[in-house]
TILO-65500 format. One record per residue (C-alpha): residue number from 1; residue in three letters; chain; x, y negated, z. Coordinates in nm, 2 decimals. Layout:
BEGIN
@n=NUM res=ala chain=A X=X Y=Y Z=Z
...
//
This chain:
BEGIN
@n=1 res=met chain=A X=-11.22 Y=-2.67 Z=-10.09
@n=2 res=asn chain=A X=-10.83 Y=-2.66 Z=-10.10
@n=3 res=ile chain=A X=-10.84 Y=-2.38 Z=-10.36
@n=4 res=ala chain=A X=-11.15 Y=-2.50 Z=-10.56
@n=5 res=leu chain=A X=-11.02 Y=-2.84 Z=-10.66
@n=6 res=pro chain=A X=-10.71 Y=-2.72 Z=-10.84
@n=7 res=ile chain=A X=-10.91 Y=-2.45 Z=-11.02
@n=8 res=ile chain=A X=-11.17 Y=-2.70 Z=-11.13
@n=9 res=thr chain=A X=-10.90 Y=-2.94 Z=-11.24
@n=10 res=leu chain=A X=-10.73 Y=-2.66 Z=-11.44
@n=11 res=val chain=A X=-11.05 Y=-2.56 Z=-11.62
@n=12 res=val chain=A X=-11.14 Y=-2.92 Z=-11.70
@n=13 res=gly chain=A X=-10.79 Y=-2.98 Z=-11.83
@n=14 res=leu chain=A X=-10.80 Y=-2.67 Z=-12.05
@n=15 res=ile chain=A X=-11.13 Y=-2.76 Z=-12.20
@n=16 res=gly chain=A X=-11.02 Y=-3.12 Z=-12.26
@n=17 res=gly chain=A X=-10.69 Y=-3.01 Z=-12.41
@n=18 res=phe chain=A X=-10.88 Y=-2.78 Z=-12.65
@n=19 res=phe chain=A X=-11.11 Y=-3.05 Z=-12.78
@n=20 res=ile chain=A X=-10.82 Y=-3.30 Z=-12.81
@n=21 res=gly chain=A X=-10.63 Y=-3.03 Z=-13.01
@n=22 res=val chain=A X=-10.92 Y=-2.96 Z=-13.24
@n=23 res=tyr chain=A X=-10.96 Y=-3.34 Z=-13.30
@n=24 res=tyr chain=A X=-10.59 Y=-3.38 Z=-13.38
@n=25 res=leu chain=A X=-10.58 Y=-3.08 Z=-13.61
@n=26 res=arg chain=A X=-10.89 Y=-3.20 Z=-13.81
@n=27 res=arg chain=A X=-10.72 Y=-3.54 Z=-13.85
@n=28 res=gln chain=A X=-10.40 Y=-3.38 Z=-13.98
@n=29 res=met chain=A X=-10.60 Y=-3.16 Z=-14.22
@n=30 res=thr chain=A X=-10.79 Y=-3.47 Z=-14.36
@n=31 res=ala chain=A X=-10.46 Y=-3.66 Z=-14.40
@n=32 res=met chain=A X=-10.31 Y=-3.36 Z=-14.58
@n=33 res=gln chain=A X=-10.59 Y=-3.35 Z=-14.83
@n=34 res=asn chain=A X=-10.53 Y=-3.71 Z=-14.93
@n=35 res=asp chain=A X=-10.14 Y=-3.69 Z=-14.93
@n=36 res=pro chain=A X=-9.99 Y=-3.44 Z=-15.18
@n=37 res=glu chain=A X=-9.64 Y=-3.50 Z=-15.04
@n=38 res=met chain=A X=-9.75 Y=-3.39 Z=-14.69
@n=39 res=leu chain=A X=-9.91 Y=-3.08 Z=-14.84
@n=40 res=gln chain=A X=-9.59 Y=-3.00 Z=-15.03
@n=41 res=lys chain=A X=-9.38 Y=-3.05 Z=-14.72
@n=42 res=val chain=A X=-9.60 Y=-2.81 Z=-14.52
@n=43 res=ala chain=A X=-9.59 Y=-2.55 Z=-14.81
@n=44 res=lys chain=A X=-9.21 Y=-2.57 Z=-14.81
@n=45 res=gln chain=A X=-9.19 Y=-2.52 Z=-14.43
@n=46 res=met chain=A X=-9.40 Y=-2.21 Z=-14.48
@n=47 res=gly chain=A X=-9.16 Y=-2.09 Z=-14.76
@n=48 res=tyr chain=A X=-9.37 Y=-2.17 Z=-15.06
@n=49 res=asn chain=A X=-9.27 Y=-2.39 Z=-15.35
@n=50 res=leu chain=A X=-9.59 Y=-2.51 Z=-15.52
@n=51 res=asn chain=A X=-9.59 Y=-2.64 Z=-15.88
@n=52 res=gly chain=A X=-9.84 Y=-2.91 Z=-16.00
@n=53 res=lys chain=A X=-10.12 Y=-2.68 Z=-16.08
@n=54 res=gln chain=A X=-10.09 Y=-2.49 Z=-15.75
@n=55 res=met chain=A X=-10.08 Y=-2.82 Z=-15.57
@n=56 res=gln chain=A X=-10.41 Y=-2.94 Z=-15.73
@n=57 res=arg chain=A X=-10.57 Y=-2.60 Z=-15.65
@n=58 res=ala chain=A X=-10.46 Y=-2.62 Z=-15.29
@n=59 res=gln chain=A X=-10.60 Y=-2.97 Z=-15.25
@n=60 res=gln chain=A X=-10.93 Y=-2.87 Z=-15.41
@n=61 res=met chain=A X=-10.96 Y=-2.57 Z=-15.18
@n=62 res=met chain=A X=-10.90 Y=-2.79 Z=-14.88
@n=63 res=lys chain=A X=-11.16 Y=-3.05 Z=-14.99
@n=64 res=asn chain=A X=-11.42 Y=-2.78 Z=-15.05
@n=65 res=gly chain=A X=-11.34 Y=-2.59 Z=-14.74
@n=66 res=asn chain=A X=-11.28 Y=-2.27 Z=-14.94
@n=67 res=gln chain=A X=-10.98 Y=-2.09 Z=-14.81
@n=68 res=pro chain=A X=-10.83 Y=-1.78 Z=-14.95
@n=69 res=gly chain=A X=-10.93 Y=-1.46 Z=-14.77
@n=70 res=arg chain=A X=-11.24 Y=-1.61 Z=-14.62
@n=71 res=ala chain=A X=-11.54 Y=-1.39 Z=-14.60
@n=72 res=pro chain=A X=-11.85 Y=-1.47 Z=-14.81
@n=73 res=ala chain=A X=-12.13 Y=-1.66 Z=-14.64
@n=74 res=ala chain=A X=-12.36 Y=-1.44 Z=-14.43
@n=75 res=gly chain=A X=-12.67 Y=-1.54 Z=-14.62
@n=76 res=lys chain=A X=-12.54 Y=-1.41 Z=-14.95
@n=77 res=arg chain=A X=-12.60 Y=-1.04 Z=-15.00
@n=78 res=gln chain=A X=-12.41 Y=-0.84 Z=-15.24
@n=79 res=gly chain=A X=-12.47 Y=-0.48 Z=-15.36
@n=80 res=arg chain=A X=-12.80 Y=-0.30 Z=-15.39
@n=81 res=lys chain=A X=-13.14 Y=-0.43 Z=-15.26
@n=82 res=gly chain=A X=-13.26 Y=-0.32 Z=-14.92
@n=83 res=lys chain=A X=-13.58 Y=-0.11 Z=-14.88
//
């Protein structure tokens, strides 16, 4: 029992920390969608300098959930028909 309790506590802490982190990240992304100054600040920290058109496009992509480099949906087939 002396070894099991710290292990269980560690696992519960890791799982709780993960969910708290996901919640916090989602809140920050939602706030960034509505605040162009915050989005501009993050872009500058990453080394990008966005003009007005690029800023609008970035906000639109964040609102729609379309991110560059994302694979197409699994249900959409491209190419020739199957047999």
